[in-house]
C-alpha positions in Angstrom: 108.4 122.9 -7.6 111.2 122.2 -10.1 114.9 122.5 -10.4 114.7 125.5 -12.7 112.9 127.5 -10.0 115.6 126.5 -7.5 118.3 127.8 -9.9 116.4 131.1 -10.3 116.2 131.7 -6.5 119.9 130.9 -6.1 120.7 133.4 -8.9 118.6 136.2 -7.2 120.2 135.4 -3.9 123.7 135.7 -5.4 123.2 138.8 -7.5 120.5 140.4 -5.3 118.8 141.8 -8.4 116.0 140.2 -10.4 117.1 141.7 -13.8 120.7 140.6 -13.3 119.6 137.2 -12.2 117.4 136.9 -15.3 120.3 137.9 -17.5 122.6 135.3 -15.7 120.0 132.6 -16.2 119.5 133.6 -19.9 115.7 134.3 -19.5 113.6 137.4 -19.5 112.9 139.1 -16.1 109.1 138.5 -16.4 109.8 134.8 -16.8 112.1 134.6 -13.9 109.8 136.7 -11.7 106.8 134.6 -12.6 108.6 131.3 -11.9 109.7 132.6 -8.5 106.3 133.9 -7.7 104.8 130.5 -8.6 107.2 128.8 -6.2 106.3 131.3 -3.4 102.6 130.6 -4.1 103.2 126.9 -3.9 105.1 127.3 -0.6 102.7 129.9 0.7 105.6 132.2 1.8 107.7 135.0 0.5 111.3 134.1 -0.3 112.5 137.7 -1.1 111.8 141.1 0.3 111.3 143.1 -2.9 110.9 146.4 -1.2 114.7 146.6 -0.4 117.6 147.5 -2.8 119.4 145.3 -3.2 116.8 142.5 -2.9 117.2 140.5 0.3 115.9 137.0 1.1 113.4 136.7 4.0 114.2 134.7 7.0 112.3 131.7 5.6 113.8 132.4 2.2 117.4 132.0 3.6 116.5 128.5 4.8 114.8 127.6 1.5 117.8 128.9 -0.5 120.2 126.9 1.6 118.2 123.7 1.0 117.9 124.5 -2.7 121.7 124.8 -2.9 122.1 121.3 -1.4 119.4 119.9 -3.7 121.0 121.3 -6.8 124.5 120.2 -5.8 123.2 116.6 -5.3 121.4 116.8 -8.6 124.6 118.0 -10.4 126.5 115.1 -8.8 124.3 112.7 -10.9 125.5 114.4 -14.0 129.1 114.4 -12.8 129.0 110.6 -12.1 128.1 110.0 -15.7 130.8 112.4 -16.9 133.4 110.7 -14.7 132.4 107.2 -15.9 133.1 108.4 -19.5 136.3 110.2 -18.3 134.9 113.4 -19.8 136.9 116.6 -19.6 134.1 119.1 -20.5 131.4 121.2 -19.1 131.5 124.0 -16.5 134.2 123.9 -13.7 134.1 126.8 -11.2 137.3 127.5 -9.3 138.3 130.1 -6.8 141.9 131.4 -6.7 143.7 133.7 -4.4 144.5 137.2 -5.9 148.2 136.6 -5.0 148.2 133.3 -7.0 146.0 134.0 -10.0 147.9 136.6 -12.0 151.2 134.7 -11.8 150.1 131.1 -12.2 147.0 131.2 -14.5 148.8 132.8 -17.5 151.3 130.0 -17.4 148.8 127.2 -18.3 145.3 128.6 -18.8 145.6 129.6 -22.5 147.0 126.2 -23.5 144.3 124.5 -21.4 141.5 126.4 -23.2 143.0 125.5 -26.6 143.5 121.8 -25.7 140.0 121.4 -24.1 137.6 123.7 -26.0 134.6 122.0 -24.4 135.8 122.7 -20.9 134.4 126.0 -19.5 136.6 126.9 -16.5 135.2 129.9 -14.6 137.7 131.6 -12.3 136.8 133.9 -9.4 139.5 135.7 -7.4 138.7 135.8 -3.7 140.4 135.6 -0.3 141.0 132.3 1.5 137.9 132.3 3.8 135.7 133.4 0.9 137.1 130.5 -1.2 136.4 127.9 1.5 132.9 129.2 2.2 132.0 129.1 -1.5 133.5 125.7 -1.9 131.6 124.3 1.1 128.4 125.9 -0.1 128.7 124.3 -3.6 129.3 127.6 -5.4 132.7 126.4 -6.5 134.1 122.9 -7.4 137.7 123.7 -6.3 140.0 126.4 -4.9 143.7 127.3 -5.2 144.9 128.5 -1.8 148.1 128.8 0.2 147.9 126.2 2.9 145.8 123.1 3.5 142.2 123.6 4.3 141.0 122.5 7.8 137.9 120.5 8.3 136.2 117.2 7.3 134.5 118.8 4.3 137.7 119.4 2.4 140.4 117.4 0.6 143.7 119.3 0.1 146.1 118.3 -2.7 149.6 119.9 -2.4 150.9 121.4 -5.7 154.1 123.4 -5.2 156.2 125.5 -2.9 156.7 129.3 -3.4 159.1 131.6 -1.7 158.3 135.1 -0.6 160.7 137.8 -2.0 161.3 141.4 -1.2 160.6 144.1 -3.8 162.6 147.1 -2.7 162.8 150.7 -4.0 166.2 152.1 -4.9 165.8 154.7 -2.2 165.2 152.1 0.6 168.2 151.1 2.8 167.5 147.4 2.0 168.2 148.0 -1.7 172.0 148.1 -0.9 171.9 144.6 0.7 171.9 141.3 -1.2 169.4 139.7 1.2 166.7 140.7 3.6 166.6 139.7 7.2 163.2 139.6 8.8 164.5 141.7 11.7 165.4 144.5 9.3 161.8 144.8 8.0 159.7 147.4 9.8 156.4 149.1 9.1 157.8 152.3 7.6 156.6 152.6 4.0 155.8 148.9 3.9 153.1 148.1 1.4 150.9 145.2 2.6 147.6 143.7 1.5 144.6 144.3 3.7 143.8 141.9 6.5 142.2 138.7 5.4 144.8 137.9 2.8 146.9 134.9 3.9 149.9 136.3 2.0 149.9 139.3 4.3 149.2 137.2 7.4 152.0 134.8 6.7 154.5 137.6 6.3 153.3 139.4 9.4 153.9 136.3 11.5 157.3 135.6 9.9 158.7 139.1 10.2 157.0 139.6 13.6 155.4 142.8 12.4 152.6 143.0 15.0 154.1 146.0 16.6 154.3 147.8 13.3 150.6 147.6 12.5 150.1 151.3 13.4 152.8 152.3 10.9 151.1 150.4 8.0 147.7 151.9 8.0 148.6 154.8 5.7 150.2 152.4 3.2 147.5 149.9 2.6 146.1 149.8 -0.9 144.3 147.1 -2.7 146.6 145.2 -5.0 150.1 143.7 -5.2 150.6 145.1 -8.7 149.8 148.6 -7.3 152.4 148.1 -4.6 155.0 147.1 -7.1 154.4 150.3 -9.1 154.8 152.3 -5.9 158.2 150.6 -5.2 159.3 151.2 -8.8 158.5 154.9 -8.4 160.9 155.0 -5.4 158.6 154.5 -2.5 159.1 151.8 0.2 159.1 148.0 0.0 156.6 145.2 -0.6 156.7 141.5 -1.0 156.0 139.3 -4.1 155.6 135.6 -4.7 158.3 133.7 -6.5 156.3 133.2 -9.7 155.9 136.9 -10.1 159.6 137.3 -10.8 159.2 135.3 -14.0 157.1 138.2 -15.4 159.6 141.0 -14.6 161.9 142.7 -17.0 165.6 143.1 -16.2 165.2 146.5 -14.7 162.4 145.3 -12.4 164.4 142.2 -11.3 167.1 144.6 -9.9 164.6 145.5 -7.2 164.1 141.9 -6.1 165.8 140.7 -2.9 165.6 137.2 -1.4 165.3 136.6 2.3 168.2 135.3 4.3 167.7 131.7 5.5 165.3 130.5 6.5 163.5 131.8 3.5 159.7 132.2 4.1 157.8 130.0 1.8 154.1 129.1 1.2 152.7 125.8 0.0 150.0 126.0 -2.7 147.1 123.5 -2.5 144.2 122.6 -4.8 141.3 122.0 -2.5 138.0 120.2 -3.3 135.1 118.9 -1.1 135.5 115.3 0.0 132.4 114.4 -2.1 134.0 115.7 -5.3 133.5 113.2 -8.2 135.3 114.4 -11.4 138.8 113.1 -10.6 139.7 112.7 -14.3 139.3 116.5 -14.8 141.0 117.2 -11.5 144.0 115.1 -12.2 144.4 116.7 -15.6 144.3 120.1 -13.9 146.9 119.1 -11.3 149.2 117.8 -14.0 148.9 121.1 -16.0 149.7 123.2 -13.0 152.7 121.1 -11.9 154.1 121.1 -15.4 153.9 124.9 -15.7 156.0 125.8 -12.6 159.8 125.4 -12.4 160.7 121.9 -11.3 162.5 123.1 -8.2 159.3 124.5 -6.9 157.7 121.1 -6.7 159.7 120.2 -3.6 160.8 122.1 -0.5 164.3 123.3 -1.0 167.1 123.6 1.6 166.8 126.9 3.4 163.1 127.3 2.8 160.6 127.4 5.7 156.9 127.0 5.3 155.1 129.8 7.1 
C-alpha cells in the first residue's frame, strides 16, 4: 500500500469514473486501474462496484476511502509544516466560495493575486454553505468563504467584512417608485429567489418574514442571481443582490437598485479553515488581499445595519 494508491481511490470516489480519475491524476487509465486492483488484492476486498455507472464504492470501500482521506490529509500536513516554516506562499490551495460571493468578490483581487504569486495555485469551487463545510471538514478544501461563522469544534472562523442586501426592482414593480424598501412591502409575487440551501435566500426569507409566501415563489425559482437580474431588467419582478454586486453595474442598472429602510439586512462574510490548519502565512496574505479590495466602510458594521 502506498500514498499514490490512496490518491487514486480518492480520485475515483470523487469523479465516479476511472477514465476521468486517471486524467485528473495525470496517468493512463490502465495504470490507475492496475494500481487500484493491486491495492484491492492486498486488502483482499473490492473497493468499487465496477458494474454500476457511475462507479460506486462498496460498503467496505467507503470506510477505506474515508481513512485514506484522513491519511493523505495528515501526510500533506507534513509538507505544509515545512512550507510554513519557510513562510512559503506557493503550491495548491483549494477554497470553496458561495455562488453569491464569488462573482462579485473574486474579480476584485484574484487577477492581481495570480500575478503577484505565480507559484500559488488557488483552485476555487463554488458551492453552497453546507457543501463547503462538509468539503472543508473532509479535507477536500483548505478554506471556505461563507456568510456567517461556522459552528462546531472543527472550524475556525475569521471575520472579513459586512455586506448589505439591496433590492433590484423592475421599472414595472410598485417598489420602483419608492426610494427605499420596507420588509413588510415584499411579498412572493414575482419575487426571484435562489433555491433552498442558499444562505443568501434563507437570510432574506427570515428578515422579510416570507414563510407564508413560499407557495407564490415556486414558479419563479431559477438557478442564478445573474439570471434573476436579467429578468428584472426585462421588466419582471424583484430580486435581491449583495452590496459588492452594485460596483459592477452600469448607470442604467444602478437605477433599479433600492436600499432597505433601517434596519438594513446585512450579512457578515467569513473565511473559515479547520482548526488544524497550518499555513497561516498564506492565509494572512489572503485575508489582507480581501480586506484591501472591498470598500473601507464594509470592514465595520455601520449604523442602521442589522446582521441577519
